[in-house]
mmCIF file as gemmi writes it, N, C-alpha and C atoms, coordinates in Angstrom:
data_model
loop_
_atom_site.group_PDB
_atom_site.id
_atom_site.type_symbol
_atom_site.label_atom_id
_atom_site.label_alt_id
_atom_site.label_comp_id
_atom_site.label_asym_id
_atom_site.label_entity_id
_atom_site.label_seq_id
_atom_site.pdbx_PDB_ins_code
_atom_site.Cartn_x
_atom_site.Cartn_y
_atom_site.Cartn_z
_atom_site.occupancy
_atom_site.B_iso_or_equiv
_atom_site.pdbx_formal_charge
_atom_site.auth_seq_id
_atom_site.auth_asym_id
_atom_site.pdbx_PDB_model_num
ATOM 1 N N . UNK Axp A 1 ? 5.558 -13.4 6.514 1 0 ? 1 A 1
ATOM 2 C CA . UNK Axp A 1 ? 4.291 -12.624 6.274 1 0 ? 1 A 1
ATOM 3 C C . UNK Axp A 1 ? 3.534 -13.475 4.949 1 0 ? 1 A 1
ATOM 4 N N . UNK Axp A 2 ? 2.082 -13.497 4.995 1 0 ? 2 A 1
ATOM 5 C CA . UNK Axp A 2 ? 1.605 -14.715 4.228 1 0 ? 2 A 1
ATOM 6 C C . UNK Axp A 2 ? 1.018 -13.673 2.933 1 0 ? 2 A 1
ATOM 7 N N . UNK Axp A 3 ? 1.579 -13.503 1.712 1 0 ? 3 A 1
ATOM 8 C CA . UNK Axp A 3 ? 1.321 -12.857 0.627 1 0 ? 3 A 1
ATOM 9 C C . UNK Axp A 3 ? 0.506 -13.394 -0.571 1 0 ? 3 A 1
ATOM 10 N N . UNK Axp A 4 ? -0.609 -14.096 -0.037 1 0 ? 4 A 1
ATOM 11 C CA . UNK Axp A 4 ? -1.33 -14.678 -1.083 1 0 ? 4 A 1
ATOM 12 C C . UNK Axp A 4 ? -2.565 -14.072 -0.767 1 0 ? 4 A 1
ATOM 13 N N . UNK Axp A 5 ? -2.986 -14.227 -1.862 1 0 ? 5 A 1
ATOM 14 C CA . UNK Axp A 5 ? -4.559 -13.694 -2.175 1 0 ? 5 A 1
ATOM 15 C C . UNK Axp A 5 ? -4.672 -12.586 -3.028 1 0 ? 5 A 1
ATOM 16 N N . UNK Axp A 6 ? -6.164 -12.066 -3.378 1 0 ? 6 A 1
ATOM 17 C CA . UNK Axp A 6 ? -6.199 -11.516 -4.174 1 0 ? 6 A 1
ATOM 18 C C . UNK Axp A 6 ? -5.576 -9.975 -4.842 1 0 ? 6 A 1
ATOM 19 N N . UNK Axp A 7 ? -4.674 -9.265 -3.485 1 0 ? 7 A 1
ATOM 20 C CA . UNK Axp A 7 ? -4.06 -8.411 -3.504 1 0 ? 7 A 1
ATOM 21 C C . UNK Axp A 7 ? -2.658 -8.347 -4.03 1 0 ? 7 A 1
ATOM 22 N N . UNK Axp A 8 ? -2.319 -9.622 -3.881 1 0 ? 8 A 1
ATOM 23 C CA . UNK Axp A 8 ? -0.717 -9.718 -3.693 1 0 ? 8 A 1
ATOM 24 C C . UNK Axp A 8 ? -0.401 -9.022 -4.968 1 0 ? 8 A 1
ATOM 25 N N . UNK Axp A 9 ? -0.484 -9.319 -6.491 1 0 ? 9 A 1
ATOM 26 C CA . UNK Axp A 9 ? 0.197 -8.589 -7.492 1 0 ? 9 A 1
ATOM 27 C C . UNK Axp A 9 ? -0.348 -7.334 -7.752 1 0 ? 9 A 1
ATOM 28 N N . UNK Axp A 10 ? -1.61 -6.756 -7.363 1 0 ? 10 A 1
ATOM 29 C CA . UNK Axp A 10 ? -1.847 -5.309 -7.32 1 0 ? 10 A 1
ATOM 30 C C . UNK Axp A 10 ? -1.391 -4.051 -6.283 1 0 ? 10 A 1
ATOM 31 N N . UNK Axp A 11 ? -1.037 -4.82 -4.845 1 0 ? 11 A 1
ATOM 32 C CA . UNK Axp A 11 ? -0.491 -3.546 -4.22 1 0 ? 11 A 1
ATOM 33 C C . UNK Axp A 11 ? 0.791 -3.597 -3.995 1 0 ? 11 A 1
ATOM 34 N N . UNK Axp A 12 ? 1.644 -4.804 -4.37 1 0 ? 12 A 1
ATOM 35 C CA . UNK Axp A 12 ? 2.956 -4.928 -3.933 1 0 ? 12 A 1
ATOM 36 C C . UNK Axp A 12 ? 3.776 -3.962 -4.831 1 0 ? 12 A 1
ATOM 37 N N . UNK Axp A 13 ? 3.537 -3.793 -5.964 1 0 ? 13 A 1
ATOM 38 C CA . UNK Axp A 13 ? 4.124 -2.531 -7.072 1 0 ? 13 A 1
ATOM 39 C C . UNK Axp A 13 ? 3.79 -1.387 -6.418 1 0 ? 13 A 1
ATOM 40 N N . UNK Axp A 14 ? 2.503 -0.569 -6.408 1 0 ? 14 A 1
ATOM 41 C CA . UNK Axp A 14 ? 2.625 0.804 -5.712 1 0 ? 14 A 1
ATOM 42 C C . UNK Axp A 14 ? 3.128 0.533 -4.638 1 0 ? 14 A 1
ATOM 43 N N . UNK Axp A 15 ? 3.446 0.273 -3.483 1 0 ? 15 A 1
ATOM 44 C CA . UNK Axp A 15 ? 3.58 0.299 -2.379 1 0 ? 15 A 1
ATOM 45 C C . UNK Axp A 15 ? 5.078 0.24 -2.452 1 0 ? 15 A 1
ATOM 46 N N . UNK Axp A 16 ? 6.2 0.099 -3.262 1 0 ? 16 A 1
ATOM 47 C CA . UNK Axp A 16 ? 7.305 -0.216 -3.896 1 0 ? 16 A 1
ATOM 48 C C . UNK Axp A 16 ? 7.831 1.143 -4.483 1 0 ? 16 A 1
ATOM 49 N N . UNK Axp A 17 ? 6.946 1.707 -4.947 1 0 ? 17 A 1
ATOM 50 C CA . UNK Axp A 17 ? 6.628 2.945 -5.918 1 0 ? 17 A 1
ATOM 51 C C . UNK Axp A 17 ? 6.78 4.028 -4.677 1 0 ? 17 A 1
ATOM 52 N N . UNK Axp A 18 ? 5.74 3.724 -3.802 1 0 ? 18 A 1
ATOM 53 C CA . UNK Axp A 18 ? 5.622 4.515 -2.921 1 0 ? 18 A 1
ATOM 54 C C . UNK Axp A 18 ? 6.802 4.766 -1.851 1 0 ? 18 A 1
ATOM 55 N N . UNK Axp A 19 ? 7.227 3.963 -1.602 1 0 ? 19 A 1
ATOM 56 C CA . UNK Axp A 19 ? 8.433 3.545 -0.773 1 0 ? 19 A 1
ATOM 57 C C . UNK Axp A 19 ? 9.365 4.265 -1.201 1 0 ? 19 A 1
ATOM 58 N N . UNK Axp A 20 ? 10.04 4.23 -2.611 1 0 ? 20 A 1
ATOM 59 C CA . UNK Axp A 20 ? 10.861 4.863 -3.7 1 0 ? 20 A 1
ATOM 60 C C . UNK Axp A 20 ? 10.888 6.156 -3.656 1 0 ? 20 A 1
ATOM 61 N N . UNK Axp A 21 ? 9.347 6.955 -3.744 1 0 ? 21 A 1
ATOM 62 C CA . UNK Axp A 21 ? 9.538 8.059 -3.832 1 0 ? 21 A 1
ATOM 63 C C . UNK Axp A 21 ? 9.682 8.983 -2.261 1 0 ? 21 A 1
ATOM 64 N N . UNK Axp A 22 ? 8.977 7.93 -1.36 1 0 ? 22 A 1
ATOM 65 C CA . UNK Axp A 22 ? 9.142 8.572 0.05 1 0 ? 22 A 1
ATOM 66 C C . UNK Axp A 22 ? 10.848 8.3 0.487 1 0 ? 22 A 1
ATOM 67 N N . UNK Axp A 23 ? 11.745 7.623 0.213 1 0 ? 23 A 1
ATOM 68 C CA . UNK Axp A 23 ? 13.051 7.655 0.134 1 0 ? 23 A 1
ATOM 69 C C . UNK Axp A 23 ? 13.954 8.564 -0.574 1 0 ? 23 A 1
ATOM 70 N N . UNK Axp A 24 ? 13.243 9.019 -1.481 1 0 ? 24 A 1
ATOM 71 C CA . UNK Axp A 24 ? 13.808 10.006 -2.625 1 0 ? 24 A 1
ATOM 72 C C . UNK Axp A 24 ? 13.631 11.568 -2.031 1 0 ? 24 A 1
ATOM 73 N N . UNK Axp A 25 ? 12.333 11.659 -1.652 1 0 ? 25 A 1
ATOM 74 C CA . UNK Axp A 25 ? 11.999 12.923 -0.893 1 0 ? 25 A 1
ATOM 75 C C . UNK Axp A 25 ? 12.704 13.045 0.596 1 0 ? 25 A 1
ATOM 76 N N . UNK Axp A 26 ? 13.213 11.958 1.399 1 0 ? 26 A 1
ATOM 77 C CA . UNK Axp A 26 ? 14.345 11.964 2.299 1 0 ? 26 A 1
ATOM 78 C C . UNK Axp A 26 ? 15.261 12.497 2.165 1 0 ? 26 A 1
ATOM 79 N N . UNK Axp A 27 ? 15.952 11.62 0.716 1 0 ? 27 A 1
ATOM 80 C CA . UNK Axp A 27 ? 17.724 12.43 0.2 1 0 ? 27 A 1
ATOM 81 C C . UNK Axp A 27 ? 17.525 13.442 0.085 1 0 ? 27 A 1
ATOM 82 N N . UNK Axp A 28 ? 16.229 13.952 -0.574 1 0 ? 28 A 1
ATOM 83 C CA . UNK Axp A 28 ? 16.317 15.63 -0.736 1 0 ? 28 A 1
ATOM 84 C C . UNK Axp A 28 ? 16.56 16.117 0.397 1 0 ? 28 A 1
ATOM 85 N N . UNK Axp A 29 ? 15.462 16.203 1.388 1 0 ? 29 A 1
ATOM 86 C CA . UNK Axp A 29 ? 15.48 17.052 2.686 1 0 ? 29 A 1
ATOM 87 C C . UNK Axp A 29 ? 16.802 16.995 3.044 1 0 ? 29 A 1
ATOM 88 N N . UNK Axp A 30 ? 17.445 15.615 3.145 1 0 ? 30 A 1
ATOM 89 C CA . UNK Axp A 30 ? 18.872 15.533 4.28 1 0 ? 30 A 1
ATOM 90 C C . UNK Axp A 30 ? 19.611 16.682 3.418 1 0 ? 30 A 1
ATOM 91 N N . UNK Axp A 31 ? 19.994 16.535 2.001 1 0 ? 31 A 1
ATOM 92 C CA . UNK Axp A 31 ? 20.611 17.094 1.259 1 0 ? 31 A 1
ATOM 93 C C . UNK Axp A 31 ? 20.955 18.514 1.067 1 0 ? 31 A 1
ATOM 94 N N . UNK Axp A 32 ? 19.417 19.129 1.598 1 0 ? 32 A 1
ATOM 95 C CA . UNK Axp A 32 ? 19.191 20.642 1.712 1 0 ? 32 A 1
ATOM 96 C C . UNK Axp A 32 ? 19.142 20.883 3.314 1 0 ? 32 A 1
ATOM 97 N N . UNK Axp A 33 ? 19.309 20.172 4.098 1 0 ? 33 A 1
ATOM 98 C CA . UNK Axp A 33 ? 19.266 20.238 5.75 1 0 ? 33 A 1
ATOM 99 C C . UNK Axp A 33 ? 20.309 21.774 5.994 1 0 ? 33 A 1
ATOM 100 N N . UNK Axp A 34 ? 21.319 21.623 5.534 1 0 ? 34 A 1
ATOM 101 C CA . UNK Axp A 34 ? 22.133 22.782 6.13 1 0 ? 34 A 1
ATOM 102 C C . UNK Axp A 34 ? 21.744 24.412 5.629 1 0 ? 34 A 1
ATOM 103 N N . UNK Axp A 35 ? 21.215 24.428 4.803 1 0 ? 35 A 1
ATOM 104 C CA . UNK Axp A 35 ? 20.471 25.701 4.336 1 0 ? 35 A 1
ATOM 105 C C . UNK Axp A 35 ? 19.281 26.009 4.831 1 0 ? 35 A 1
ATOM 106 N N . UNK Axp A 36 ? 18.749 25.146 5.878 1 0 ? 36 A 1
ATOM 107 C CA . UNK Axp A 36 ? 17.685 25.27 6.384 1 0 ? 36 A 1
ATOM 108 C C . UNK Axp A 36 ? 17.504 25.514 8.249 1 0 ? 36 A 1
ATOM 109 N N . UNK Axp A 37 ? 18.32 26.623 8.06 1 0 ? 37 A 1
ATOM 110 C CA . UNK Axp A 37 ? 18.815 26.795 9.67 1 0 ? 37 A 1
ATOM 111 C C . UNK Axp A 37 ? 17.786 27.549 10.452 1 0 ? 37 A 1
ATOM 112 N N . UNK Axp A 38 ? 17.562 28.293 11.28 1 0 ? 38 A 1
ATOM 113 C CA . UNK Axp A 38 ? 16.696 28.586 12.275 1 0 ? 38 A 1
ATOM 114 C C . UNK Axp A 38 ? 16.759 29.724 11.628 1 0 ? 38 A 1
ATOM 115 N N . UNK Axp A 39 ? 15.529 30.41 12.041 1 0 ? 39 A 1
ATOM 116 C CA . UNK Axp A 39 ? 15.072 31.702 11.181 1 0 ? 39 A 1
ATOM 117 C C . UNK Axp A 39 ? 15.789 33.032 12.094 1 0 ? 39 A 1
ATOM 118 N N . UNK Axp A 40 ? 16.693 34.339 11.64 1 0 ? 40 A 1
ATOM 119 C CA . UNK Axp A 40 ? 17.476 34.934 11.921 1 0 ? 40 A 1
ATOM 120 C C . UNK Axp A 40 ? 16.99 35.622 13.348 1 0 ? 40 A 1
ATOM 121 N N . UNK Axp A 41 ? 15.302 35.895 13.511 1 0 ? 41 A 1
ATOM 122 C CA . UNK Axp A 41 ? 15.145 36.632 14.547 1 0 ? 41 A 1
ATOM 123 C C . UNK Axp A 41 ? 15.179 35.25 15.552 1 0 ? 41 A 1
ATOM 124 N N . UNK Axp A 42 ? 14.846 33.964 15.795 1 0 ? 42 A 1
ATOM 125 C CA . UNK Axp A 42 ? 15.104 32.998 16.941 1 0 ? 42 A 1
ATOM 126 C C . UNK Axp A 42 ? 15.999 33.091 17.224 1 0 ? 42 A 1
ATOM 127 N N . UNK Axp A 43 ? 17.221 33.207 16.349 1 0 ? 43 A 1
ATOM 128 C CA . UNK Axp A 43 ? 18.833 32.968 16.389 1 0 ? 43 A 1
ATOM 129 C C . UNK Axp A 43 ? 19.484 34.235 17.422 1 0 ? 43 A 1
ATOM 130 N N . UNK Axp A 44 ? 18.849 35.304 16.845 1 0 ? 44 A 1
ATOM 131 C CA . UNK Axp A 44 ? 19.219 36.444 17.729 1 0 ? 44 A 1
ATOM 132 C C . UNK Axp A 44 ? 18.57 36.599 18.943 1 0 ? 44 A 1
ATOM 133 N N . UNK Axp A 45 ? 17.575 35.872 19.179 1 0 ? 45 A 1
ATOM 134 C CA . UNK Axp A 45 ? 17.013 36.347 20.335 1 0 ? 45 A 1
ATOM 135 C C . UNK Axp A 45 ? 17.733 35.707 21.682 1 0 ? 45 A 1
ATOM 136 N N . UNK Axp A 46 ? 18.404 34.735 21.081 1 0 ? 46 A 1
ATOM 137 C CA . UNK Axp A 46 ? 19.094 33.558 22.154 1 0 ? 46 A 1
ATOM 138 C C . UNK Axp A 46 ? 20.891 33.817 22.355 1 0 ? 46 A 1
ATOM 139 N N . UNK Axp A 47 ? 21.27 34.792 21.359 1 0 ? 47 A 1
ATOM 140 C CA . UNK Axp A 47 ? 22.544 34.935 21.347 1 0 ? 47 A 1
ATOM 141 C C . UNK Axp A 47 ? 23.036 35.994 22.394 1 0 ? 47 A 1
ATOM 142 N N . UNK Axp A 48 ? 22.317 37.107 22.924 1 0 ? 48 A 1
ATOM 143 C CA . UNK Axp A 48 ? 22.733 38.149 23.75 1 0 ? 48 A 1
ATOM 144 C C . UNK Axp A 48 ? 23.342 37.122 25.144 1 0 ? 48 A 1
ATOM 145 N N . UNK Axp A 49 ? 24.682 37.658 25.025 1 0 ? 49 A 1
ATOM 146 C CA . UNK Axp A 49 ? 25.411 36.842 26.303 1 0 ? 49 A 1
ATOM 147 C C . UNK Axp A 49 ? 25.108 37.358 27.745 1 0 ? 49 A 1
ATOM 148 N N . UNK Axp A 50 ? 24.766 38.898 27.697 1 0 ? 50 A 1
ATOM 149 C CA . UNK Axp A 50 ? 24.699 39.252 29.261 1 0 ? 50 A 1
ATOM 150 C C . UNK Axp A 50 ? 23.297 38.824 29.669 1 0 ? 50 A 1
ATOM 151 N N . UNK Axp A 51 ? 22.257 38.29 28.6 1 0 ? 51 A 1
ATOM 152 C CA . UNK Axp A 51 ? 20.897 37.796 29.63 1 0 ? 51 A 1
ATOM 153 C C . UNK Axp A 51 ? 20.774 36.465 29.137 1 0 ? 51 A 1
ATOM 154 N N . UNK Axp A 52 ? 21.828 35.635 29.718 1 0 ? 52 A 1
ATOM 155 C CA . UNK Axp A 52 ? 21.475 34.316 29.437 1 0 ? 52 A 1
ATOM 156 C C . UNK Axp A 52 ? 20.526 33.547 30.247 1 0 ? 52 A 1
ATOM 157 N N . UNK Axp A 53 ? 20.419 34.253 31.499 1 0 ? 53 A 1
ATOM 158 C CA . UNK Axp A 53 ? 19.434 33.235 32.552 1 0 ? 53 A 1
ATOM 159 C C . UNK Axp A 53 ? 18.447 34.044 32.216 1 0 ? 53 A 1
ATOM 160 N N . UNK Axp A 54 ? 17.717 34.904 31.691 1 0 ? 54 A 1
ATOM 161 C CA . UNK Axp A 54 ? 16.492 35.627 31.231 1 0 ? 54 A 1
ATOM 162 C C . UNK Axp A 54 ? 16.52 34.779 29.798 1 0 ? 54 A 1
ATOM 163 N N . UNK Axp A 55 ? 17.165 34.295 29.313 1 0 ? 55 A 1
ATOM 164 C CA . UNK Axp A 55 ? 16.9 33.414 27.622 1 0 ? 55 A 1
ATOM 165 C C . UNK Axp A 55 ? 16.533 31.732 27.839 1 0 ? 55 A 1
ATOM 166 N N . UNK Axp A 56 ? 16.808 31.611 29.128 1 0 ? 56 A 1
ATOM 167 C CA . UNK Axp A 56 ? 16.612 30.201 29.126 1 0 ? 56 A 1
ATOM 168 C C . UNK Axp A 56 ? 15.276 29.555 28.838 1 0 ? 56 A 1
ATOM 169 N N . UNK Axp A 57 ? 13.889 30.78 29.641 1 0 ? 57 A 1
ATOM 170 C CA . UNK Axp A 57 ? 12.908 30.399 29.327 1 0 ? 57 A 1
ATOM 171 C C . UNK Axp A 57 ? 12.659 29.923 27.967 1 0 ? 57 A 1
ATOM 172 N N . UNK Axp A 58 ? 13.158 31.533 27.555 1 0 ? 58 A 1
ATOM 173 C CA . UNK Axp A 58 ? 12.97 31.357 25.422 1 0 ? 58 A 1
ATOM 174 C C . UNK Axp A 58 ? 12.983 29.914 24.923 1 0 ? 58 A 1
ATOM 175 N N . UNK Axp A 59 ? 14.273 29.735 25.538 1 0 ? 59 A 1
ATOM 176 C CA . UNK Axp A 59 ? 15.083 28.407 24.726 1 0 ? 59 A 1
ATOM 177 C C . UNK Axp A 59 ? 14.246 27.103 25.131 1 0 ? 59 A 1
ATOM 178 N N . UNK Axp A 60 ? 13.869 27.1 26.317 1 0 ? 60 A 1
ATOM 179 C CA . UNK Axp A 60 ? 13.131 26.062 26.584 1 0 ? 60 A 1
ATOM 180 C C . UNK Axp A 60 ? 11.532 26.23 25.441 1 0 ? 60 A 1
ATOM 181 N N . UNK Axp A 61 ? 11.046 27.145 25.573 1 0 ? 61 A 1
ATOM 182 C CA . UNK Axp A 61 ? 9.777 27.68 24.897 1 0 ? 61 A 1
ATOM 183 C C . UNK Axp A 61 ? 9.983 27.136 23.178 1 0 ? 61 A 1
ATOM 184 N N . UNK Axp A 62 ? 11.088 27.467 22.978 1 0 ? 62 A 1
ATOM 185 C CA . UNK Axp A 62 ? 11.301 27.117 21.454 1 0 ? 62 A 1
ATOM 186 C C . UNK Axp A 62 ? 11.6 25.658 21.373 1 0 ? 62 A 1
ATOM 187 N N . UNK Axp A 63 ? 12.019 24.937 22.191 1 0 ? 63 A 1
ATOM 188 C CA . UNK Axp A 63 ? 12.445 23.339 22.125 1 0 ? 63 A 1
ATOM 189 C C . UNK Axp A 63 ? 11.107 22.442 22.257 1 0 ? 63 A 1
ATOM 190 N N . UNK Axp A 64 ? 10.343 23.258 23.049 1 0 ? 64 A 1
ATOM 191 C CA . UNK Axp A 64 ? 9.282 22.84 23.526 1 0 ? 64 A 1
ATOM 192 C C . UNK Axp A 64 ? 8.217 22.327 22.05 1 0 ? 64 A 1
ATOM 193 N N . UNK Axp A 65 ? 8.312 23.771 21.459 1 0 ? 65 A 1
ATOM 194 C CA . UNK Axp A 65 ? 7.728 24.071 20.071 1 0 ? 65 A 1
ATOM 195 C C . UNK Axp A 65 ? 7.741 23.476 19.083 1 0 ? 65 A 1
ATOM 196 N N . UNK Axp A 66 ? 9.174 23.354 19.121 1 0 ? 66 A 1
ATOM 197 C CA . UNK Axp A 66 ? 9.875 22.307 18.009 1 0 ? 66 A 1
ATOM 198 C C . UNK Axp A 66 ? 9.525 20.544 18.175 1 0 ? 66 A 1
ATOM 199 N N . UNK Axp A 67 ? 9.324 20.226 19.286 1 0 ? 67 A 1
ATOM 200 C CA . UNK Axp A 67 ? 9.134 18.793 19.565 1 0 ? 67 A 1
ATOM 201 C C . UNK Axp A 67 ? 7.527 18.462 19.324 1 0 ? 67 A 1
ATOM 202 N N . UNK Axp A 68 ? 6.783 19.631 20.042 1 0 ? 68 A 1
ATOM 203 C CA . UNK Axp A 68 ? 5.168 19.538 19.384 1 0 ? 68 A 1
ATOM 204 C C . UNK Axp A 68 ? 4.912 19.221 17.791 1 0 ? 68 A 1
ATOM 205 N N . UNK Axp A 69 ? 5.742 20.581 17.146 1 0 ? 69 A 1
ATOM 206 C CA . UNK Axp A 69 ? 5.655 20.481 15.663 1 0 ? 69 A 1
ATOM 207 C C . UNK Axp A 69 ? 5.945 19.099 14.925 1 0 ? 69 A 1
ATOM 208 N N . UNK Axp A 70 ? 6.907 18.558 15.638 1 0 ? 70 A 1
ATOM 209 C CA . UNK Axp A 70 ? 7.766 17.346 15.028 1 0 ? 70 A 1
ATOM 210 C C . UNK Axp A 70 ? 6.653 15.845 15.337 1 0 ? 70 A 1
ATOM 211 N N . UNK Axp A 71 ? 6.093 16.346 16.226 1 0 ? 71 A 1
ATOM 212 C CA . UNK Axp A 71 ? 5.131 14.991 16.939 1 0 ? 71 A 1
ATOM 213 C C . UNK Axp A 71 ? 3.97 14.912 16.394 1 0 ? 71 A 1
ATOM 214 N N . UNK Axp A 72 ? 3.547 16.004 15.867 1 0 ? 72 A 1
ATOM 215 C CA . UNK Axp A 72 ? 2.342 15.96 15.273 1 0 ? 72 A 1
ATOM 216 C C . UNK Axp A 72 ? 2.123 15.021 14.072 1 0 ? 72 A 1
ATOM 217 N N . UNK Axp A 73 ? 2.928 15.308 13.111 1 0 ? 73 A 1
ATOM 218 C CA . UNK Axp A 73 ? 2.892 14.557 11.958 1 0 ? 73 A 1
ATOM 219 C C . UNK Axp A 73 ? 2.745 13.057 12.218 1 0 ? 73 A 1
ATOM 220 N N . UNK Axp A 74 ? 3.66 12.689 12.889 1 0 ? 74 A 1
ATOM 221 C CA . UNK Axp A 74 ? 3.991 11.446 13.265 1 0 ? 74 A 1
ATOM 222 C C . UNK Axp A 74 ? 2.693 10.691 13.707 1 0 ? 74 A 1
ATOM 223 N N . UNK Axp A 75 ? 1.821 11.439 14.831 1 0 ? 75 A 1
ATOM 224 C CA . UNK Axp A 75 ? 0.985 11.249 15.4 1 0 ? 75 A 1
ATOM 225 C C . UNK Axp A 75 ? -0.093 11.008 14.577 1 0 ? 75 A 1
ATOM 226 N N . UNK Axp A 76 ? -0.498 11.728 13.066 1 0 ? 76 A 1
ATOM 227 C CA . UNK Axp A 76 ? -1.498 11.779 12.434 1 0 ? 76 A 1
ATOM 228 C C . UNK Axp A 76 ? -1.295 10.611 11.353 1 0 ? 76 A 1
ATOM 229 N N . UNK Axp A 77 ? 0.013 10.19 11.572 1 0 ? 77 A 1
ATOM 230 C CA . UNK Axp A 77 ? 0.475 8.879 10.212 1 0 ? 77 A 1
ATOM 231 C C . UNK Axp A 77 ? 0.095 7.603 11.214 1 0 ? 77 A 1
ATOM 232 N N . UNK Axp A 78 ? 0.384 7.759 12.485 1 0 ? 78 A 1
ATOM 233 C CA . UNK Axp A 78 ? 0.334 6.398 12.968 1 0 ? 78 A 1
ATOM 234 C C . UNK Axp A 78 ? -1.179 6.234 13.473 1 0 ? 78 A 1
ATOM 235 N N . UNK Axp A 79 ? -2.085 7.251 13.477 1 0 ? 79 A 1
ATOM 236 C CA . UNK Axp A 79 ? -3.158 7.07 13.82 1 0 ? 79 A 1
ATOM 237 C C . UNK Axp A 79 ? -3.985 6.605 12.298 1 0 ? 79 A 1
ATOM 238 N N . UNK Axp A 80 ? -3.692 6.912 11.375 1 0 ? 80 A 1
ATOM 239 C CA . UNK Axp A 80 ? -4.304 6.434 10.019 1 0 ? 80 A 1
ATOM 240 C C . UNK Axp A 80 ? -3.84 5.315 9.393 1 0 ? 80 A 1
ATOM 241 N N . UNK Axp A 81 ? -2.696 4.854 9.791 1 0 ? 81 A 1
ATOM 242 C CA . UNK Axp A 81 ? -2.002 3.412 10.062 1 0 ? 81 A 1
ATOM 243 C C . UNK Axp A 81 ? -2.976 2.47 10.476 1 0 ? 81 A 1
ATOM 244 N N . UNK Axp A 82 ? -3.279 3.14 11.947 1 0 ? 82 A 1
ATOM 245 C CA . UNK Axp A 82 ? -3.421 2.306 13.052 1 0 ? 82 A 1
ATOM 246 C C . UNK Axp A 82 ? -4.985 1.84 12.233 1 0 ? 82 A 1
ATOM 247 N N . UNK Axp A 83 ? -5.917 2.988 11.778 1 0 ? 83 A 1
ATOM 248 C CA . UNK Axp A 83 ? -7.054 2.806 11.216 1 0 ? 83 A 1
ATOM 249 C C . UNK Axp A 83 ? -7.061 1.548 9.99 1 0 ? 83 A 1
ATOM 250 N N . UNK Axp A 84 ? -6.123 2.305 9.366 1 0 ? 84 A 1
ATOM 251 C CA . UNK Axp A 84 ? -6.1 1.39 7.626 1 0 ? 84 A 1
ATOM 252 C C . UNK Axp A 84 ? -6.081 0.154 8.494 1 0 ? 84 A 1
ATOM 253 N N . UNK Axp A 85 ? -5.086 -0.59 9.555 1 0 ? 85 A 1
ATOM 254 C CA . UNK Axp A 85 ? -4.647 -1.883 9.758 1 0 ? 85 A 1
ATOM 255 C C . UNK Axp A 85 ? -6.127 -2.765 10.211 1 0 ? 85 A 1
ATOM 256 N N . UNK Axp A 86 ? -6.817 -1.718 11.224 1 0 ? 86 A 1
ATOM 257 C CA . UNK Axp A 86 ? -7.729 -2.184 12.106 1 0 ? 86 A 1
ATOM 258 C C . UNK Axp A 86 ? -8.959 -2.304 10.886 1 0 ? 86 A 1
ATOM 259 N N . UNK Axp A 87 ? -9.013 -1.633 9.882 1 0 ? 87 A 1
ATOM 260 C CA . UNK Axp A 87 ? -9.985 -2.119 8.944 1 0 ? 87 A 1
ATOM 261 C C . UNK Axp A 87 ? -9.872 -3.056 7.695 1 0 ? 87 A 1
ATOM 262 N N . UNK Axp A 88 ? -8.659 -3.285 7.903 1 0 ? 88 A 1
ATOM 263 C CA . UNK Axp A 88 ? -8.175 -4.472 6.687 1 0 ? 88 A 1
ATOM 264 C C . UNK Axp A 88 ? -8.321 -5.715 8.049 1 0 ? 88 A 1
ATOM 265 N N . UNK Axp A 89 ? -7.991 -5.554 9.247 1 0 ? 89 A 1
ATOM 266 C CA . UNK Axp A 89 ? -8.495 -6.955 9.916 1 0 ? 89 A 1
ATOM 267 C C . UNK Axp A 89 ? -9.814 -7.182 10.218 1 0 ? 89 A 1
ATOM 268 N N . UNK Axp A 90 ? -10.44 -6.267 9.963 1 0 ? 90 A 1
ATOM 269 C CA . UNK Axp A 90 ? -12.225 -6.405 10.041 1 0 ? 90 A 1
ATOM 270 C C . UNK Axp A 90 ? -12.4 -7.17 8.909 1 0 ? 90 A 1
ATOM 271 N N . UNK Axp A 91 ? -11.896 -6.378 7.631 1 0 ? 91 A 1
ATOM 272 C CA . UNK Axp A 91 ? -12.286 -6.602 6.312 1 0 ? 91 A 1
ATOM 273 C C . UNK Axp A 91 ? -12.084 -8.462 6.123 1 0 ? 91 A 1
ATOM 274 N N . UNK Axp A 92 ? -11.024 -8.823 6.51 1 0 ? 92 A 1
ATOM 275 C CA . UNK Axp A 92 ? -10.726 -10.02 6.125 1 0 ? 92 A 1
ATOM 276 C C . UNK Axp A 92 ? -11.158 -11.053 7.251 1 0 ? 92 A 1
ATOM 277 N N . UNK Axp A 93 ? -12.026 -10.822 8.253 1 0 ? 93 A 1
ATOM 278 C CA . UNK Axp A 93 ? -12.616 -11.757 9.339 1 0 ? 93 A 1
ATOM 279 C C . UNK Axp A 93 ? -11.577 -11.657 10.78 1 0 ? 93 A 1
ATOM 280 N N . UNK Axp A 94 ? -10.364 -11.077 10.46 1 0 ? 94 A 1
ATOM 281 C CA . UNK Axp A 94 ? -9.443 -11.12 11.957 1 0 ? 94 A 1
ATOM 282 C C . UNK Axp A 94 ? -10.213 -10.371 12.868 1 0 ? 94 A 1
ATOM 283 N N . UNK Axp A 95 ? -9.613 -10.138 13.796 1 0 ? 95 A 1
ATOM 284 C CA . UNK Axp A 95 ? -9.997 -9.339 15 1 0 ? 95 A 1
ATOM 285 C C . UNK Axp A 95 ? -8.96 -8.582 15.135 1 0 ? 95 A 1
ATOM 286 N N . UNK Axp A 96 ? -9.623 -6.843 15.269 1 0 ? 96 A 1
ATOM 287 C CA . UNK Axp A 96 ? -8.924 -6.063 15.626 1 0 ? 96 A 1
ATOM 288 C C . UNK Axp A 96 ? -8.715 -5.533 16.969 1 0 ? 96 A 1
ATOM 289 N N . UNK Axp A 97 ? -7.262 -5.464 17.505 1 0 ? 97 A 1
ATOM 290 C CA . UNK Axp A 97 ? -7.665 -5.246 19.093 1 0 ? 97 A 1
ATOM 291 C C . UNK Axp A 97 ? -7.08 -3.854 19.442 1 0 ? 97 A 1
């Protein structure tokens, strides 16, 4: 990685601070993960032992909704990152692929 140019000293320190802040935020989220259990209504809807066959569809629906909710932020961050990389490449004369 070539870190020469006018942006070397300016951008290195803020990125480190942002990375530290993100790491601390992630650690805080992991510390309280036990308290962030499923809502009582979702949990109670799946526990009835007599209706297991009927609840499979509900469980699959919950799983799909969780997957979609988890995928959207990653897609947004990835898209924004891609736009920033393309913009930087174009600005410095490289080709954006």
